[in-house]
C-alpha positions in Angstrom: 0.2 13.6 68.7 2.7 16.3 69.9 3.3 19.6 68.1 6.7 18.4 67.0 5.2 15.2 65.5 2.6 17.3 63.7 5.3 19.6 62.3 7.2 16.5 61.0 4.0 15.1 59.3 3.3 18.5 57.7 6.9 18.7 56.4 6.5 15.3 54.7 3.2 16.3 53.3 4.7 19.4 51.7 7.7 17.5 50.5 5.6 14.7 48.7 4.5 16.7 45.6 8.1 17.9 45.1 9.4 14.3 45.2 6.6 13.2 42.9 7.4 16.0 40.4 11.0 14.9 40.3 10.1 11.2 39.7 11.3 9.7 36.4 8.4 9.2 34.0 8.0 6.2 31.8 7.1 7.1 28.2 6.0 4.4 25.9 6.5 4.6 22.1 6.6 2.5 19.0 8.6 2.9 15.8 6.6 5.0 13.4 8.8 6.9 10.9 8.9 9.9 10.9 7.2 10.4 14.2 9.2 8.0 16.4 12.3 6.0 15.7 15.7 5.2 17.2 18.7 6.2 15.1 22.3 5.8 16.2 21.1 5.3 19.7 19.1 8.5 19.7 15.3 8.8 20.2 14.2 11.0 17.3 11.2 11.8 15.1 8.6 14.6 15.2 6.7 13.3 18.2 9.9 12.4 20.1 11.4 15.9 19.5 8.2 17.5 20.6 8.1 15.4 23.8 11.7 16.3 24.5 10.9 20.0 24.1 7.8 19.6 26.3 9.7 17.7 29.1 12.6 20.3 29.0 10.0 23.1 29.4 8.4 21.3 32.4 11.6 20.1 33.9 10.6 16.4 33.8 12.9 13.5 33.8 11.8 10.5 31.7 12.9 7.2 30.2 11.7 5.9 26.8 10.2 2.4 26.7 10.1 1.4 23.0 7.7 -1.5 22.4 7.3 -3.8 19.5 3.8 -2.9 18.3 1.1 -0.3 18.7 -1.2 -2.4 20.8 1.5 -2.9 23.5 2.0 0.8 23.7 -1.7 1.5 24.2 -2.0 -1.3 26.7 0.9 0.1 28.7 -0.9 3.4 29.2 -4.3 1.8 29.8 -2.9 -0.5 32.6 -0.9 2.4 34.1 2.4 0.7 33.3 3.5 3.9 31.5 2.8 7.5 32.4 2.2 8.5 28.7 2.6 7.3 25.2 4.0 9.3 22.3 4.0 8.5 18.6 1.3 9.0 15.9 -1.6 8.1 18.2 -5.0 9.0 16.7 -7.5 10.6 19.0 -10.6 8.4 18.8 -13.8 8.0 20.8 -13.1 4.4 21.7 -9.7 5.3 23.2 -11.0 8.4 24.9 -13.4 6.1 26.8 -10.7 4.3 28.7 -7.8 6.8 28.5 -7.1 10.5 28.2 -5.5 12.6 25.5 -3.6 15.8 25.4 -4.7 18.5 23.1 -3.9 17.6 19.4 -0.2 17.7 18.5 -0.6 17.0 14.8 -3.4 17.2 12.2 -3.4 14.1 10.0 -5.8 11.8 8.2 -5.8 8.8 5.9 -4.5 8.7 2.3 -3.9 6.2 -0.5 -0.5 5.2 -1.9 -0.1 3.4 -5.2 2.7 2.6 -7.6 4.1 5.6 -9.4 3.5 4.0 -12.8 -0.2 3.8 -12.1 0.0 0.0 -12.3 0.5 0.1 -16.1 0.7 -3.3 -17.8 3.3 -4.5 -20.4 2.6 -6.3 -23.6 4.0 -9.4 -22.2 1.7 -9.2 -19.2 -1.2 -9.0 -21.6 0.0 -11.9 -23.7 0.4 -14.0 -20.5 -3.2 -13.3 -19.4 -5.6 -16.3 -19.3 -8.0 -15.0 -21.9 -5.3 -14.2 -24.4 -3.6 -17.5 -23.9 -6.8 -19.3 -24.7 -7.2 -17.2 -27.8 -3.7 -18.0 -29.0 -4.2 -21.7 -28.4 -7.4 -21.5 -30.4 -5.6 -19.7 -33.2 -2.9 -22.4 -33.3 -5.6 -25.1 -33.4 -7.4 -23.5 -36.3 -4.2 -23.0 -38.3 -3.1 -26.6 -37.6 -6.5 -28.0 -38.5 -6.8 -25.9 -41.6 -3.4 -26.9 -42.8 -4.0 -30.6 -42.3 -7.4 -30.3 -44.1 -5.6 -28.6 -47.0 -3.0 -31.5 -47.0 -5.9 -33.9 -47.3 -7.2 -32.1 -50.4 -3.8 -31.4 -52.0 -1.6 -34.4 -51.2 -2.2 -36.0 -54.5 -2.0 -32.8 -56.6 1.3 -31.1 -55.7 4.7 -32.2 -54.3 4.6 -29.8 -51.3 1.8 -31.8 -49.7 2.9 -35.2 -51.0 3.9 -36.4 -47.5 2.6 -38.8 -44.9 0.3 -37.3 -42.2 3.0 -37.3 -39.7 5.5 -35.6 -42.0 3.0 -33.1 -43.2 2.1 -31.7 -39.8 4.5 -28.8 -39.7 4.6 -28.0 -43.5 0.8 -27.9 -43.5 0.7 -25.7 -40.4 3.4 -23.4 -42.0 1.4 -23.1 -45.2 -1.7 -22.1 -43.3 0.3 -19.6 -41.2 1.7 -17.9 -44.3 -1.7 -17.9 -45.8 -3.1 -15.9 -42.9 -0.1 -13.6 -42.5 1.1 -13.1 -46.1 -1.8 -14.3 -48.2 -0.2 -17.6 -49.1 2.5 -18.9 -51.4 2.2 -18.1 -55.1 4.0 -21.3 -56.1 1.8 -23.4 -53.8 -1.7 -22.4 -54.9 -4.3 -25.1 -54.3 -4.9 -27.2 -57.4 -7.8 -29.5 -56.5 -11.3 -28.0 -56.6 -11.9 -28.6 -52.9 -8.5 -27.2 -52.1 -9.1 -24.0 -54.1 -12.5 -23.6 -52.5 -11.1 -24.1 -49.0 -8.2 -21.8 -49.8 -10.5 -18.9 -50.8 -12.4 -19.5 -47.5 -9.2 -19.4 -45.5 -8.0 -16.2 -47.1 -11.3 -14.4 -46.4 -11.5 -15.9 -42.9 -7.9 -14.8 -42.1 -8.9 -11.2 -42.4 -11.4 -11.6 -39.6 -9.0 -13.8 -37.5 -6.2 -11.2 -37.6 -8.6 -8.4 -36.8 -10.1 -10.3 -33.9 -6.7 -11.3 -32.5 -5.4 -7.7 -32.6 -8.6 -6.4 -31.0 -8.2 -9.0 -28.3 -4.7 -7.8 -27.4 -5.9 -4.2 -27.4 -8.9 -5.0 -25.2 -6.7 -6.9 -22.6 -4.2 -4.0 -22.5 -7.0 -1.4 -22.1 -9.0 -3.3 -19.5 -6.0 -4.3 -17.4 -4.7 -0.7 -17.5 -8.0 0.7 -16.3 -8.4 -2.0 -13.6 -4.9 -1.5 -12.3 -5.0 2.3 -12.1 -6.0 3.8 -8.8 -7.2 7.4 -8.7 -9.4 7.4 -5.7 -11.3 5.4 -3.0 -13.8 4.0 -5.5 -11.0 2.4 -7.5 -10.0 0.3 -4.5 -12.9 -2.1 -4.9 -11.5 -5.3 -6.4 -7.9 -4.3 -5.7 -5.5 -5.9 -3.2 -5.2 -3.3 -0.4 -2.9 -3.3 2.5 -2.8 -1.5 5.9 -1.7 -2.0 9.5 -4.1 -4.4 11.1 -4.6 -2.5 14.4 -5.1 1.0 13.0 -7.8 3.6 12.3 -7.2 2.9 8.6 -8.2 -0.8 9.2 -11.3 0.3 11.0 -12.2 2.6 8.1 -11.7 -0.1 5.5 -13.9 -2.5 7.5 -16.7 0.1 7.7 -16.5 0.6 3.9 -16.5 -3.2 3.4 -13.1 -3.3 1.6 -11.2 -6.5 1.5 -7.7 -5.9 2.7 -4.5 -7.5 4.1 -3.5 -6.5 7.6 0.2 -6.2 8.5 1.7 -6.1 11.9 3.5 -2.7 11.4 4.2 -0.1 8.7 7.6 -1.7 7.9 6.0 -5.0 6.9 3.3 -3.0 5.0 5.8 -1.0 3.0 7.8 -4.2 2.2 4.7 -5.9 0.9 4.0 -2.8 -1.3 7.6 -2.8 -2.6 7.3 -6.5 -3.6 4.0 -5.6 -5.3 2.1 -8.1 -3.1 -0.6 -5.4 -2.9 -1.9 -2.8 -5.4 -2.4 0.1 -2.9 -1.8 1.1 0.7 -4.3 2.9 2.9 -2.7 4.4 6.0 -1.8 7.6 7.8 -1.1 10.4 5.3 2.0 11.9 6.9 3.7 8.5 7.2 3.0 7.7 3.5 4.1 11.2 2.4 7.4 10.8 4.2 8.0 7.5 2.5 7.1 8.8 -0.9 9.3 11.9 -0.6 12.3 10.3 1.2 12.4 6.5 0.7 10.2 5.6 -2.2 12.9 6.0 -4.9 10.2 7.4 -7.3 8.3 4.1 -7.3 5.3 5.4 -5.2 2.8 8.2 -5.4 0.1 9.6 -3.2 -3.4 9.4 -4.6 -6.1 12.0 -4.1 -6.6 14.1 -1.0 -6.5 13.3 2.7 -9.8 11.7 3.8 -11.1 10.9 7.3 -9.3 13.8 9.0 -7.9 12.9 12.4 -5.6 14.4 15.1 -2.7 12.8 16.9 -2.3 13.4 20.6 -0.2 12.4 23.6 -1.9 9.4 25.3 -2.3 9.4 29.1 -3.9 7.2 31.7 -7.4 8.1 32.6 -7.5 11.0 35.1 -3.7 11.6 34.8 -2.4 14.6 36.7 0.1 15.2 33.8 -2.7 16.3 31.4 -3.0 19.9 32.5 0.8 20.8 32.6 1.2 19.0 29.2 -1.5 21.1 27.6 -0.2 24.3 29.1 3.3 23.5 27.8 2.0 22.6 24.3 0.3 26.0 24.1 3.5 27.6 25.1 5.6 25.7 22.5 3.1 26.8 19.8 3.2 30.4 20.9 7.0 30.7 21.1 7.6 29.0 17.7 9.2 25.8 19.0 6.4 23.7 17.6 6.8 25.2 14.1 10.6 24.7 14.2 10.1 21.0 14.9 7.4 20.7 12.3 9.6 22.2 9.6 12.5 19.9 10.5 10.4 16.8 9.6 7.7 18.0 7.1 8.9 21.3 5.7 7.0 24.6 5.7 3.2 24.3 6.1 
């Protein structure tokens, strides 16, 4: 190789890093309000704003590849189809085994969201419960049976009961109902010995029947109110819980042996919560907090404190050369106040 050829080769070797640095990066993301979303054709959200500030600082060109679900975003990085992924990506040991993360960009964790009314129950809900419907049916049967038995005793002793069995069904039931509620009719006192004896028995029994019936309604209201209220993790057992099926929240619920419904994305999860298909949501605390404060219309509340603390990071392919400049830029953005400005824009003062 001549000296001239060696100089040409050296020139291209020196030029290669410059060309690589100017290459357009592919950044994968998924819609996760308020971290990443597209509004009016603009890529916005906390994570997207932070990435834009970072790329501007480093002088990088990039294009956004917005995928349909979280798994597609992770797979794009793992298979090197994307240079990085930005959203609300939890830094976990299993992901760190096959990919790399930047330093944390957000401190998060899991939290519970429940209806704002605490899942309170109305009187009609109590009345329509299975146990109370059975009690009501039993009360009607007792009143009807008691009334017809009184008709049998009194049909030959007073005009009110002087009817055929078919004709006497409602008048007899009505007589028994008034006996229980009002103590009976003065002008329709039993006249036969058996009728009077049975009447006294009904009056005394009615005191217990009414007390038991009222106690039953109270018990149903109290038990349902206690069972429907969610104040912490232990209250989730026996409840219908929802989360995103491929999330750290789903992993946590499986470890704790909670039964839950998995949804494809947060949008479907929130829609199920708004329809009251589920009693509570377990998911990323900042996403739930944003919904409660901005979109929940006062119908949702956050329950308890954040549990299972976790950090979000920028996801990179294993061994990515972008990791070091990204980390250096993140430190710079924290030091010069840019990070705090972006944080306050989306979450208020810390």
